[in-house]
N, C-alpha and C positions, 0 to 999 in steps of 0.2 A: 559383502561387496566393500573395497576400501574406495574415498572419495579420490575423484582425480582433480588434481589441483588449476588454479587459474579462474574459476567463475567470477562471470562479470557479477552478477548477483547472488547471494546468498539470504535468504528469507527465513523471518523465525517466528512463528507464531500458531495458532490453531485454524486450520480446516475442517469444514463443515459442511456434513451432505445435505442439500435441499431435498424437501418435499412441498412440491407447489400447485395448490388445488386450482383445477381446471372448473372452467363452467358445468361441463358435465358431473362434477363432484369426484371423479380422478384425482390422484397427484403423480405429477411429471417430477421424476427425480432430477437432481440437478447438485450442484455444488456449488460452495463460498466460501470466504474467509478472506479478510482483507489482503494480509500476506501472500497467501495463496497466490490470492489476485494479481498483486504483484509481478510475484517470478513468473507467472504464465505473461503477462502482457509484455515482459523481456523478453521472454524466449519468444514469443510470437516475432518481435521485432528483431532477430536473429543474435540475443543474447544466450549464454550461456547460463543457466542459472540453477540454485540448488535449493532444498527445500528442507528445513528443520522441525521436528515437531515428534509427538508421539500418536500414533494411533493405535485404537483398540484391535481384536483380533476378531473381528466384526466383518461383515460383508460390506459394511458400509468403509470401510478401510480398505476393504480391498478394490471397491470401484475409485476412491481417492486416488489409489497406488496405480491403476489403472490410467488415471486421467494424468496422473504426471508421467507416467510413462508416453503418452500420445503425444503430450506436449512438450517431451525432451527436457522434462524435468528430474534434476538428479534427484534421487532419495535415498541416499548413503546415510544421510542424516535423521532419518525417519525412523524413531523405535515403534515394536510392535509390543504393546503392553496387553497380556494375556487378561489382566484383572478389571480394565476400567473400559467404558465404550468407546466408541469417535462420536463426536458432539455432533447434534441433529438440529435444523432449523425448518420450520413449517412457514409455507408462505399463504396466506389468504388473503381476498379481496373483497372490497366492500365501497362504500358512499365516497370513501374519504381516500381510499388507494391501498396500496398494501400495508399489510398486517403481519409482523413476524414474531413467531411464540417459537423460543429457544429451549431446548432440553440438551444445555450444557454442562451443567453442574457434574463434579465428580469425572469430566471428561478423562481420557486418557492425557491429552493437551495439556490439561492446568494441571497434571501431576509432573510437567516437566519440572527438573532440576537443574543446576548447573553442571552434576557428572553428565548427565545426558550428552556434553557436547562435543563433537569432534575437535579439538584446537588446530588442527592442520585444515580441515574446512572451511573454518570461519576465518584461519590467518591468509587463507591463499584467495577470500573472496577482494574483486574491485571496493566492492559493496555488498557490507550488511544493513539489510534493511528489517526495521523492527517497526513496532508501533505501541501506543498507548493500549490496544484492546492485549497484545500480546501480554503485557504487565498486568490488565486487569483482572485476567481468567481467575490469577490466583497469586498470593505470596510468595509460591515457589516459583510461578511462569516469569513473577517479576524480578526473582534474584535471579533467575536463567537468563532474561534480558538483560541485566546488567553485567554477567558473567561475558555474555557473548560481545558487548561492547566493549570491555575491558580487554577481551582476547583480540579482538578486531584492533583496536586504538594500538594497542602495543605489537602487532604486525605491520601497521602502518594502513594496515584499509581506511578505505570510506566509511562514513554511518549516517545511514538514513533512517531518519524519523519521522513517522508519522503521527501528532496526537491522536486524532482517531478517538475522541471523547464519546463514552458511551455510558449515559446515565442510567442504565440500566444494569451496568455491571459493577461501577461505585460511582460515590457521590465526587461532585468538584473538590472538595476540601480532601477529599483521601485520593484523587488524581493530581491534584497539582504539583504537590513533593515531588512525585514518582515523573511525570511528566515533565518539568524543566529540570529535573537532573540529567534526563536521556539529551534533551534538551542542549545542555551545555556541551556535550561533545559530537551535536551534529552538524555534519559536514554541508548535508541539506536539509532542512526543517520545512516537513510540509503541514499546513495546517488550515483551516477554513475560519471565516468570519464566525458560523455557526458554534464551531468550538471555543473559539475564543470569547466570546459572547458569555456562555456558560461559565469556562473555566478564570476568566479574566476581568470580564465586565467591560473587556475591549468590542469594538467594532471596525473603526476607522483602519484601513489595511496598515495605514504607514504606524500606527502605536503599536499594531501589532507585532511588525515587522522588529521595531527597534526592542520592541519588550525582548523576544527572543535572541536578537544581537548580542544585546547586555549580557544575556546570560552566556555566552560565548558560540552561538551557533555560527558558521561560516557563511551561511545563503539559508535566507525566509522564502518561501513561497509561501500565499498566502491563496488559497482557491476562494472565489467570489460568483461561482453559480454561472448565471447566463452573462455575468459581467469580464468572464475570462480570470485572469489571476493579475496579481502582483509579487513582483520578486523583489527582494532586497539584499544587498553584500553590505560590508562595512564601505563599499567603492561608490555605491550608489545604489538606484533603485527602477524601477521600470515598471509598467502595467503592458500587459499583453489582454487586447478584447476578445471578448468569446466570439466565438464562430458562428454562424447561424446555421443550424440544421433543423433537418425535420426529427427532432428529438423524438422519442416515444418511452423511454426508461432510461434515469440517470443512475441506476444503480450500479456501483464499481466504477462510475465515472473518475472518481479520484483515484482509487486504484489505479487504472488505465494511466493518467497521469503521470505517478510515479515512477511506475513501470517503464513506460518511456522515457521519462527524464535521466532516469539511471543507467536503463541501454544506451541513450545517447553520452553523458556524459562518461561510459566506461569507453566508448567508442573514442572519445577524445573532442568530440564536439563541445565549443565554446560554452558556459554556463547560458547566457543570454538567447543562443540559437535553440538550445537544446529545451529552455523551458516552452518558445516557441511550438515546436516540434510535440514536444506533450501534451501541449494545447489543443492542437490538433488533433492526436490519439485521442484525448477526452471527448472531444466533441464527436467523433466518431464512434467513440463507444458506447454514444446514447443510441443509434438508429436503430438497436435491437433492444430485447426483452433479458434480463438476466443479468449477472456480472463478469461471466467468462464469454460466454459465446458469441457474445458481439465485440469482443476485444479483438483491435483490428492488425492485418499483418503490416510489412514494411510498406509494398508496393502504393497501398492506399493511404498511409499517413504521410509519405513522400510527396504525392498528389495535391493532397488537402493540404499540407505544409506548404510548396509551393503556391497554390492558389492563394494563401492566409497572405503570404510575402507581398504578392502583388498586390491585395486590398491595401497592406499598409501602406504600400507605397505612392497610391494614391490619397491616401488619408493623411501620410505626413508622418513622420515618427513617433512611435508612442513610449521612447526611452525617455529617461531624465535623470541626468546627474549620473548616468556610465563613466 
């Protein structure tokens, strides 16, 4: 199947099949993968999204493809690899919360190469989204990210990059050069205080934003957990407070944020408004369990966004230096 041009978001990375252990010992099937979560988050808000990866020729790949079809994700950039498995992860639960156990070494996605890319699919995107995990799974996957960024940049597409540092996959010393190089090209750079404490030894959002702006990122968003987000561009910065909800699981909240932000920017919404909208989407995504199931639809986010705007009016402006 040939790709349809003009996608709002084209996301590249490793999707994973989830097995989540329940109290009775059974394992409940599910799905994960940061860049896949972003694509689905954007699609549920009405954006046209596509995914780029390799999957094995196995039942787990079939179910992931089924998920993409149900969510309206274009899979023309997904290659089937008969020699390598689809990545898996297990979720178990203990006194200190979730424990994630991965079976992804040698996965089909980790064998991605630049030759797997469809240039027209990348070039036709409003935004290409990649992450530190996309880079970390293998050297060839990292090279694929670099090639995809070059294709997107050459065609005038926007670049979205999430640092998403995972010390299980690589050390900070290994990660930092690749993450900083991708950040130089980012129109939207999303990171977190946790990532930057490990990678840069920085925790102040203004210092974090300054670091990436100096590298060349056009806009930097630092997620602050319950405290909301800090956003900065060369023109100014703003803090968007967290939205109080009855959260039960923050898994994938950052991906919900990124998917919503890209969706709104693709629709032409101003950056500051898009960040506030994405903040509302991230809050709603914590109301259910797992990364994908609770990703909200547009009507719900619109309502939460309007409610949070009223709170902002009551409390006074949260922006500075815009």
